[in-house]
C-alpha distance (Angstrom), angle and dihedral (degrees) to the residues before:
residue distance angle dihedral
M1 . . .
I2 3.79 . .
E3 3.76 131.4 .
N4 3.77 124.8 -163.1
E5 3.79 121.6 -126.1
G6 3.77 89.2 -146.9
S7 3.78 100.0 -85.7
S8 3.77 126.8 89.9
E9 3.81 87.2 -140.6
K10 3.81 97.0 50.6
R11 3.77 122.6 57.0
I12 3.77 134.6 162.4
V13 3.77 125.3 -143.5
T14 3.75 111.1 -142.7
I15 3.79 129.8 -135.2
F16 3.83 88.0 -96.0
D17 3.80 96.5 64.6
D18 3.80 95.4 95.3
I19 3.81 93.3 55.8
Y20 3.80 97.7 44.3
N21 3.81 94.8 91.7
L22 3.81 111.1 38.4
P23 3.84 129.7 131.9
D24 3.82 90.6 -100.1
C25 3.78 137.2 18.9
R26 3.82 104.2 -120.6
D27 3.83 99.2 99.3
Y28 3.78 91.9 45.6
F29 3.79 95.1 49.7
R30 3.80 91.7 43.8
A31 3.79 87.9 55.2
M32 3.78 91.2 46.7
Y33 3.80 89.5 52.4
G34 3.79 89.7 52.8
A35 3.79 92.0 47.7
G36 3.80 93.7 52.1
F37 3.81 93.5 -116.1
R38 3.83 110.2 -170.0
T39 3.81 108.4 153.7
A40 3.80 95.7 98.6
H41 3.82 91.4 54.1
H42 3.79 93.5 58.2
A43 3.79 96.0 32.9
A44 3.81 96.6 50.8
N45 3.80 91.9 53.2
A46 3.80 89.7 52.9
F47 3.81 92.3 42.3
R48 3.79 91.0 56.8
G49 3.79 91.1 50.0
V50 3.80 92.4 49.5
R51 3.79 90.1 45.7
D52 3.81 89.8 55.6
D53 3.83 91.6 46.8
L54 3.79 90.2 52.6
A55 3.80 93.0 47.3
R56 3.82 90.7 51.9
T57 3.80 93.3 44.5
R58 3.80 93.1 52.5
D59 3.80 97.7 29.2
L60 3.81 92.6 -121.1
E61 3.78 124.5 159.7
S62 3.79 93.7 -162.0
L63 3.79 134.9 14.7
N64 3.78 137.7 -146.0
I65 3.80 104.3 -129.0
L66 3.81 126.5 -167.6
D67 3.81 117.1 -153.5
F68 3.81 97.7 -153.1
A69 3.83 117.8 -149.7
S70 3.77 83.1 -0.8
G71 3.78 106.4 169.7
Y72 3.80 107.7 -175.9
G73 3.80 90.5 -10.5
I74 3.78 108.5 -105.4
A75 3.82 92.7 157.4
A76 3.80 93.0 52.5
A77 3.81 91.4 42.1
L78 3.80 93.0 56.3
M79 3.79 94.6 41.4
R80 3.80 96.9 52.7
H81 3.82 100.4 34.2
D82 3.78 134.6 61.5
L83 3.79 91.7 -118.6
T84 3.80 137.4 112.5
L85 3.79 128.0 -136.0
D86 3.81 87.9 -109.0
D87 3.81 90.0 55.9
V88 3.80 89.7 55.7
L89 3.80 97.9 42.6
E90 3.81 94.3 44.8
R91 3.80 91.9 48.5
Y92 3.79 95.6 71.0
R93 3.79 94.0 48.8
D94 3.80 87.6 73.3
P95 3.84 108.7 108.7
E96 3.81 89.4 -134.1
F97 3.80 87.1 80.4
D98 3.81 94.5 55.0
A99 3.80 97.5 86.5
A100 3.80 98.9 23.8
T101 3.78 119.5 121.4
P102 3.82 118.8 -124.2
G103 3.80 88.5 -106.7
E104 3.80 90.8 53.8
V105 3.80 91.5 48.7
M106 3.80 91.1 51.5
A107 3.81 92.3 47.2
R108 3.81 92.2 50.4
D109 3.77 91.8 45.7
R110 3.80 92.3 48.3
E111 3.82 90.0 56.8
W112 3.80 92.0 43.0
Y113 3.78 95.2 50.9
A114 3.80 92.4 43.5
A115 3.80 89.4 54.8
H116 3.83 90.9 52.7
R117 3.81 101.6 43.2
R118 3.80 109.9 139.9
A119 3.77 110.5 -107.0
G120 3.77 112.5 -107.8
N121 3.81 94.9 9.0
N122 3.79 106.7 136.5
D123 3.79 97.2 160.5
R124 3.79 117.3 134.9
F125 3.81 116.2 -129.7
V126 3.78 125.7 -158.9
G127 3.80 126.6 -176.2
I128 3.78 126.2 -148.8
D129 3.79 125.8 -171.8
I130 3.78 140.3 120.9
A131 3.83 88.0 -112.1
D132 3.81 99.0 97.7
L133 3.81 97.0 178.1
A134 3.79 92.8 50.2
L135 3.79 90.2 50.1
R136 3.81 91.7 49.2
Y137 3.79 89.2 53.4
G138 3.81 90.3 50.5
V139 3.79 92.6 53.3
E140 3.80 94.5 44.1
A141 3.81 92.1 47.9
G142 3.80 92.2 50.1
V143 3.80 96.4 -113.3
F144 3.81 91.5 117.8
D145 3.77 130.5 35.6
A146 3.80 87.6 -151.2
A147 3.80 138.1 -10.8
Y148 3.78 137.7 -158.1
A149 3.80 124.0 -150.3
E150 3.79 97.2 -156.3
N151 3.79 132.1 139.4
L152 3.78 102.0 -134.8
Q153 3.79 91.4 175.2
A154 3.80 86.8 70.3
A155 3.80 106.1 29.4
D156 3.78 144.7 17.7
P157 3.82 117.4 -93.2
G158 3.78 117.4 -85.8
E159 3.77 120.3 -106.8
E160 3.83 95.7 -95.1
L161 3.80 94.2 47.2
R162 3.79 91.5 45.3
A163 3.81 90.0 54.3
W164 3.80 90.8 51.1
L165 3.81 92.9 46.8
A166 3.79 89.3 55.5
E167 3.82 85.9 67.7
C168 3.84 97.5 41.2
D169 3.82 116.4 127.7
L170 3.81 103.5 175.4
V171 3.82 135.9 22.8
V172 3.81 116.7 -158.3
E173 3.80 128.7 -176.1
C174 3.80 130.4 177.0
G175 3.79 103.5 158.7
S176 3.81 92.1 90.0
V177 3.79 93.0 -120.2
A178 3.82 107.1 98.3
H179 3.81 90.8 90.6
M180 3.82 88.4 57.9
L181 3.81 94.5 51.9
P182 3.82 105.3 59.1
D183 3.81 93.8 147.4
A184 3.80 91.1 53.3
L185 3.80 91.7 46.6
D186 3.81 89.8 48.9
R187 3.81 90.9 53.4
V188 3.81 91.9 47.6
L189 3.80 93.5 50.4
G190 3.79 91.8 42.8
A191 3.80 92.0 54.7
A192 3.82 90.2 44.9
A193 3.81 96.1 44.5
G194 3.79 95.4 117.3
R195 3.81 91.5 55.5
R196 3.84 95.7 42.8
P197 3.82 95.9 -146.6
W198 3.78 121.9 -154.4
V199 3.80 116.1 -120.9
I200 3.80 126.8 -148.1
T201 3.79 120.2 -179.7
A202 3.82 138.2 170.8
P203 3.81 110.9 -145.0
I204 3.77 122.6 179.5
R205 3.80 114.0 -106.1
G206 3.77 110.0 -101.4
N207 3.77 95.8 28.9
D208 3.78 117.4 119.1
T209 3.81 107.2 -98.4
A210 3.80 97.4 162.7
A211 3.80 98.3 98.4
A212 3.81 95.0 49.0
I213 3.80 91.9 44.9
K214 3.80 89.5 52.1
V215 3.81 89.4 51.0
M216 3.81 90.3 53.6
H217 3.80 91.5 48.0
D218 3.79 90.7 48.2
H219 3.80 88.3 56.0
G220 3.80 92.0 52.3
L221 3.81 99.6 -99.0
L222 3.79 124.3 142.1
V223 3.83 106.5 -139.5
E224 3.81 121.6 -147.5
V225 3.79 135.3 177.9
L226 3.79 105.3 -126.4
D227 3.76 117.8 -117.0
M228 3.80 99.5 -107.1
P229 3.80 131.4 98.2
P230 3.80 121.3 -99.9
F231 3.79 110.8 -83.7
R232 3.79 135.6 -154.7
H233 3.79 117.4 -82.8
R234 3.80 101.7 177.9
R235 3.81 141.0 -44.6
F236 3.80 117.5 -82.3
A237 3.78 113.7 -102.6
D238 3.82 92.2 -137.1
A239 3.81 144.4 -19.7
Q240 3.80 92.4 -84.9
E241 3.80 92.0 56.6
Q242 3.80 89.9 48.7
A243 3.79 92.2 50.2
R244 3.81 91.5 51.5
A245 3.80 91.7 47.8
I246 3.80 93.0 49.6
A247 3.80 92.0 48.3
N248 3.80 92.0 48.9
A249 3.80 93.6 47.3
Q250 3.79 92.7 47.9
A251 3.82 90.5 47.7
R252 3.81 87.8 59.8
G253 3.77 93.4 49.8
H254 3.81 100.1 -98.1
V255 3.80 123.0 142.7
T256 3.80 105.2 -128.5
D257 3.82 101.2 -174.6
G258 3.79 107.0 111.0
V259 3.79 90.5 9.7
E260 3.83 120.0 58.4
S261 3.81 87.6 6.6
T262 3.82 87.7 69.8
G263 3.80 91.4 69.7
Y264 3.81 101.7 -98.0
F265 3.77 138.5 99.6
H266 3.79 107.5 -118.4
A267 3.79 127.3 -150.0
Q268 3.78 135.8 -166.4
L269 3.77 134.4 -161.5
Y270 3.79 128.2 -106.1
L271 3.80 122.9 -168.7
G272 3.80 124.8 -161.4
R273 3.82 118.8 -165.5
P274 3.80 135.5 160.3
E275 3.78 105.2 -88.9
D276 3.79 93.8 -121.3
E277 3.83 89.1 57.5
A278 3.80 95.3 48.6
T279 3.80 91.3 83.5
A280 3.81 94.6 130.1
P281 3.81 103.7 40.4
R282 3.78 114.4 -141.4
G283 3.78 92.9 -174.8
R284 3.76 131.4 84.2
R285 3.79 92.9 -146.5
V286 3.79 134.2 27.8
I287 3.81 113.6 -141.3
P288 3.82 110.2 -130.6
G289 3.78 120.7 -119.3
S290 3.80 92.9 -103.2
G291 3.84 88.9 69.2
């Protein structure tokens, strides 16, 4: 997990980087529990609402959904299963996972997720990330139907991924990184141009979203800030991280008293839709084409 200091040239890798790509998710989600991670709770609720709006708008019974920069797949897990973020984070605190092998963790999780699949949900979920081990876990555990370990910041999608993207209806992202990957987002939307997917993302306040917003505009999407207050992403690792986050948020015009001043990164949700499908605006503010 990476957060941006506010410059496309200067990025910090957080204390979670070394557990982002392991054969199973337990260490990562234990760390997220300790850090007070909350983005997926708020984001998944909004993702499901947007998913239903899209299905009604296009009269679709099921959707092809891309979990962008997905890691172990928490967005997909919460969208397709009758589970809360707390259910997931609390699960790996059980001592029974301490001595389990990665294969045992995946087998247990496969049974657990299968038992909590949302009734009537026939959506197809695909993960994309450079974290190949995390993606493999997601497929084996049943979070994803398929996954692609490709670096779309550096190269065009492979033939198989390009074929899948041509059928993509919705792109979701709650790892707070989509705004840092405009080239990857451009390649995704380019490959999916015929389908015109909606995009919903949860960037941290203060991070530089301009490039990704411009990409969405360039692909014909109207971008809105959803009508909900900023919500907690995770606890700051230290006072220096908090000071940077406050400075970045204030530099972008955000009031930080009662928000970042409380000791947490905060995120908010952006929705991109084709303008002719944004007939009932969900957002409180449309982002102009300049980004």
